[in-house]
VEXDREN-2710 file (C-alpha; in Angstrom, 1 decimal):
% VEXDREN-2710
k/r/px/py/pz
1/MET/30.2/37.0/-7.1
2/ASP/27.5/36.1/-4.5
3/ARG/27.9/36.3/-0.8
4/LYS/27.8/32.5/-0.3
5/PHE/30.9/32.1/-2.5
6/ARG/32.8/35.0/-0.8
7/MET/32.2/33.5/2.7
8/LYS/33.3/30.1/1.5
9/TYR/36.5/31.6/0.0
10/LEU/37.1/33.5/3.2
11/GLU/36.8/30.3/5.2
12/THR/39.3/28.7/2.9
13/ILE/42.1/31.3/3.3
14/SER/41.6/32.7/6.8
15/GLN/43.7/30.2/8.7
16/ARG/46.4/30.3/6.0
17/TYR/46.5/34.1/6.3
18/LEU/46.8/34.0/10.1
19/ASP/49.7/31.4/9.9
20/SER/51.7/33.3/7.3
21/ASP/54.5/35.9/7.7
22/LYS/54.1/39.5/6.8
23/ALA/55.0/39.0/3.1
24/GLY/52.7/36.0/2.8
25/LYS/49.8/38.0/4.4
26/THR/50.3/40.8/1.9
27/ILE/50.0/38.4/-1.0
28/ILE/46.9/36.6/0.4
29/LEU/45.3/39.9/1.3
30/SER/45.9/41.4/-2.2
31/GLU/44.4/38.3/-3.8
32/PHE/41.4/38.3/-1.4
33/CYS/40.6/41.9/-2.3
34/ARG/41.0/41.3/-6.0
35/VAL/38.8/38.2/-6.0
36/CYS/36.0/39.5/-3.8
37/GLY/36.3/43.3/-4.5
38/TYR/36.7/44.2/-0.8
39/ASP/38.5/47.3/0.6
40/ARG/41.8/46.3/2.2
41/LYS/40.8/47.4/5.7
42/TYR/37.5/45.6/5.5
43/ALA/39.2/42.5/4.2
44/ILE/41.8/42.6/7.1
45/THR/38.8/42.8/9.6
46/LEU/37.2/39.8/8.0
47/LEU/40.4/37.8/8.0
48/HIS/41.0/38.4/11.7
49/LYS/37.5/37.5/12.7
50/PRO/37.1/34.0/14.2
51/PRO/35.3/31.6/11.8
52/PRO/31.6/31.3/12.3
53/PRO/30.6/28.1/14.2
54/THR/29.5/25.2/12.0
55/PRO/25.8/24.9/12.3
56/THR/24.8/21.6/13.9
57/ARG/21.9/19.7/12.3
58/ARG/19.1/19.4/14.7
59/THR/17.8/15.9/15.1
60/ALA/14.3/15.3/16.3
61/PRO/14.2/13.3/19.5
62/LYS/13.1/9.7/19.0
63/ARG/9.5/9.0/20.0
64/PRO/9.2/6.6/22.9
65/ILE/8.0/3.1/21.9
66/THR/4.4/3.0/23.1
67/TYR/3.3/-0.1/21.2
68/GLY/5.9/-2.7/22.0
69/PRO/6.1/-6.4/21.0
70/HIS/3.3/-7.4/23.4
71/ILE/0.8/-5.0/21.7
72/GLU/2.0/-6.0/18.3
73/ALA/1.5/-9.7/19.1
74/ILE/-2.1/-9.1/20.2
75/VAL/-2.9/-6.9/17.2
76/LEU/-1.4/-9.6/14.9
77/ASP/-3.5/-12.3/16.5
78/VAL/-6.7/-10.4/16.2
79/TRP/-5.9/-9.5/12.6
80/GLU/-5.4/-13.1/11.7
81/GLN/-8.4/-14.4/13.6
82/ALA/-10.7/-11.8/12.1
83/GLY/-9.6/-12.7/8.5
84/PHE/-7.1/-10.0/7.8
85/PRO/-9.3/-6.9/7.8
86/TRP/-8.0/-3.5/6.8
87/SER/-6.9/-1.1/9.6
88/VAL/-10.0/0.9/10.0
89/ARG/-12.1/-2.2/10.4
90/LEU/-9.5/-3.8/12.6
91/LYS/-9.6/-0.9/15.0
92/LYS/-13.3/-1.4/15.5
93/ILE/-12.9/-5.2/15.8
94/ILE/-10.4/-4.7/18.6
95/GLU/-13.0/-2.7/20.5
96/LEU/-15.7/-5.3/20.0
97/TRP/-13.4/-8.2/20.8
98/LEU/-11.9/-6.7/24.0
99/LEU/-13.4/-9.4/26.2
100/TRP/-12.0/-12.1/23.9
101/ILE/-8.6/-10.4/24.0
102/ARG/-8.7/-10.2/27.8
103/LYS/-9.3/-13.9/28.2
104/ARG/-6.9/-15.0/25.5
105/HIS/-3.9/-12.7/26.3
106/ARG/-4.6/-12.0/30.0
107/THR/-4.3/-8.3/29.5
108/ASP/-4.2/-5.6/32.2
109/LYS/-5.9/-2.2/32.2
110/ALA/-2.9/-0.4/30.8
111/THR/-2.6/-2.8/27.8
112/GLU/-6.3/-2.5/27.1
113/ALA/-6.1/1.3/27.2
114/LEU/-3.3/1.2/24.6
115/LEU/-5.3/-1.2/22.4
116/LEU/-8.4/1.1/22.5
117/ALA/-6.3/4.2/21.8
118/ILE/-4.4/2.7/18.9
119/SER/-4.8/4.6/15.6
120/LYS/-5.3/3.4/12.1
121/ASN/-1.8/4.6/11.1
122/THR/-0.2/2.7/13.9
123/LEU/-2.0/-0.4/12.9
124/ASP/-0.8/0.0/9.4
125/ARG/2.7/0.5/10.6
126/LEU/2.6/-2.6/12.8
127/LEU/1.0/-4.8/10.1
128/ALA/3.1/-3.6/7.2
129/PRO/5.9/-6.2/7.4
130/HIS/3.4/-9.0/8.0
131/ARG/1.3/-7.9/5.0
132/ASN/4.3/-8.0/2.7
133/ARG/5.4/-11.4/4.0
134/LEU/2.0/-13.0/3.7
135/LYS/0.9/-11.2/0.5
136/LYS/0.3/-14.3/-1.5
137/ARG/-1.4/-16.0/1.3
138/LEU/-3.8/-13.2/2.0
139/TYR/-4.8/-12.0/-1.4
140/GLY/-4.5/-15.2/-3.4
141/LYS/-2.9/-15.5/-6.8
142/THR/-5.3/-13.4/-8.9
143/LYS/-3.4/-11.7/-11.7
144/PRO/-5.0/-8.9/-13.7
145/GLY/-6.0/-9.9/-17.2
146/THR/-4.4/-7.8/-20.0
147/LEU/-6.4/-9.0/-23.0
148/LEU/-9.7/-7.7/-24.2
149/LYS/-9.8/-4.7/-21.8
150/ARG/-10.7/-2.4/-24.6
151/ASP/-13.6/-4.8/-25.6
152/ILE/-15.0/-5.5/-22.1
153/PRO/-16.4/-2.3/-20.7
154/VAL/-16.1/-1.2/-17.1
155/ARG/-19.4/-1.1/-15.3
156/THR/-19.6/2.3/-13.5
157/ASP/-23.4/2.7/-13.1
158/PHE/-25.3/1.4/-10.1
159/TRP/-27.2/-1.9/-10.4
160/ASN/-30.5/-0.1/-10.9
161/ILE/-32.4/-3.1/-12.3
162/ASP/-35.9/-4.5/-11.8
163/GLU/-35.5/-8.0/-13.0
164/PRO/-33.3/-11.1/-12.4
165/GLY/-30.6/-12.2/-14.8
166/TRP/-27.7/-9.9/-13.9
167/LEU/-24.9/-11.8/-12.2
168/GLU/-21.8/-10.7/-10.1
169/ILE/-19.2/-13.4/-10.4
170/ASP/-16.1/-14.0/-8.3
171/LEU/-13.5/-16.7/-7.6
172/VAL/-12.7/-17.6/-4.0
173/SER/-9.4/-19.3/-3.2
174/HIS/-9.2/-22.2/-0.7
175/SER/-5.4/-22.3/-0.6
176/GLY/-5.1/-22.4/3.2
177/ALA/-1.9/-21.1/4.6
178/LEU/0.2/-21.4/1.3
179/ALA/-1.0/-20.2/-2.1
180/PHE/1.4/-22.4/-4.1
181/GLY/0.5/-25.2/-6.5
182/ASP/-3.0/-26.2/-7.6
183/PHE/-6.0/-26.2/-5.2
184/ILE/-9.7/-25.8/-5.1
185/TYR/-11.5/-22.6/-5.9
186/THR/-15.2/-21.7/-5.6
187/LEU/-16.8/-19.8/-8.4
188/ASN/-19.7/-17.7/-6.9
189/ALA/-22.4/-16.2/-9.0
190/THR/-24.9/-13.8/-7.3
191/ASP/-28.0/-12.5/-9.0
192/ILE/-28.2/-8.8/-8.1
193/TYR/-31.9/-8.5/-8.2
194/SER/-33.1/-11.6/-6.4
195/GLY/-30.0/-12.4/-4.3
196/TRP/-29.9/-16.0/-5.7
197/VAL/-26.5/-17.5/-5.3
198/GLU/-25.0/-20.5/-7.2
199/SER/-21.5/-21.9/-6.5
200/ARG/-19.3/-24.4/-8.2
201/ALA/-16.0/-25.9/-7.2
202/VAL/-13.2/-25.5/-9.7
203/PHE/-9.8/-27.3/-9.4
204/GLY/-7.2/-24.7/-10.4
205/LYS/-8.2/-21.5/-12.1
206/SER/-7.7/-22.2/-15.8
207/GLU/-9.7/-20.1/-18.2
208/GLU/-11.6/-23.0/-19.7
209/ALA/-12.4/-24.6/-16.2
210/VAL/-13.9/-21.3/-15.0
211/ARG/-15.9/-20.8/-18.2
212/ALA/-17.3/-24.4/-17.9
213/ALA/-18.2/-23.8/-14.3
214/LEU/-20.0/-20.6/-15.2
215/GLU/-21.9/-22.3/-18.0
216/GLU/-23.0/-25.0/-15.5
217/ILE/-24.2/-22.3/-13.1
218/ILE/-26.2/-20.5/-15.8
219/ALA/-27.8/-23.7/-17.0
220/ALA/-29.0/-24.3/-13.4
221/LEU/-30.6/-20.9/-12.8
222/PRO/-34.4/-20.6/-13.1
223/PHE/-34.1/-17.4/-15.2
224/LYS/-32.3/-16.2/-18.3
225/VAL/-29.0/-14.6/-17.7
226/LYS/-28.7/-11.2/-19.4
227/GLY/-25.3/-10.0/-18.1
228/VAL/-22.3/-11.0/-15.9
229/ASP/-19.9/-8.6/-14.1
230/SER/-16.5/-9.8/-13.0
231/ASP/-13.3/-8.4/-11.5
232/ASN/-10.1/-8.0/-13.7
233/GLY/-8.5/-11.3/-13.0
234/SER/-7.2/-13.3/-15.9
235/GLU/-9.5/-16.2/-15.1
236/PHE/-12.3/-13.9/-16.3
237/ILE/-10.8/-11.5/-18.7
238/ASN/-10.0/-14.0/-21.5
239/TRP/-11.2/-15.2/-24.9
240/HIS/-13.0/-18.3/-23.5
241/LEU/-15.4/-16.3/-21.4
242/TYR/-15.6/-13.4/-23.8
243/ARG/-16.6/-15.6/-26.7
244/TYR/-19.1/-17.6/-24.6
245/CYS/-20.9/-14.5/-23.5
246/GLY/-20.9/-13.2/-27.1
247/ARG/-22.4/-16.4/-28.4
248/ASN/-25.1/-16.5/-25.8
249/LYS/-25.9/-12.7/-26.0
250/ILE/-24.8/-12.1/-22.4
251/GLN/-23.6/-8.6/-21.6
252/PHE/-20.0/-9.0/-20.2
253/THR/-18.7/-6.1/-18.0
254/ARG/-15.9/-5.8/-15.5
255/SER/-15.2/-3.7/-12.4
256/ARG/-12.7/-0.9/-12.0
257/PRO/-9.1/-2.2/-11.7
END
């Protein structure tokens, strides 16, 4: 029997032992010695000792609120005006936009000092609920394609090329404040070597509409397209685009998920 169990057993019977008469104490003492293997005199000493104090759980003191609602409102405003950058970039933007913040929010020296001292982790904490609430608005409605991923390789090498014809393609949402329903997208195609950019408007993001827009872009380019590289959205990772590239001998690759 381990010590932890013996101490627990002692705690259970000690008060009952002290409250009992002589005959009752004899019975409890004998049982205690038999169960725990103690000598009677040692057992009597243990039973007459006051119970050890119950350890109190130490609670860490709450940190004072340094960045209150006023700071959060300024951070949120800068974040939205700057196009929802990630926290490391946002911290730098706050430093660069301090004059703009001063005029817009009428800040004092203490507030500006807090804004300049704010950390990346604090920015993440302040923006977390807003990111979750505005997730669809910020990041659009791109869903990862599940088909053909075994057939469309991931491009992991650098664009070490010396001729035009290798395109990076992407779809940009123009949903405004709410990403619900159908709206206009822009299909952008950028030639890696020359920097040539072609764009086409697409209503909705159906697979066939995106493929048709890419076909129109390729027809307008002054050079032969040898390969296209896309992200993993279902508007690109689909049979329409896969078969089109295969028929036209265009290498089709995708980025890392």
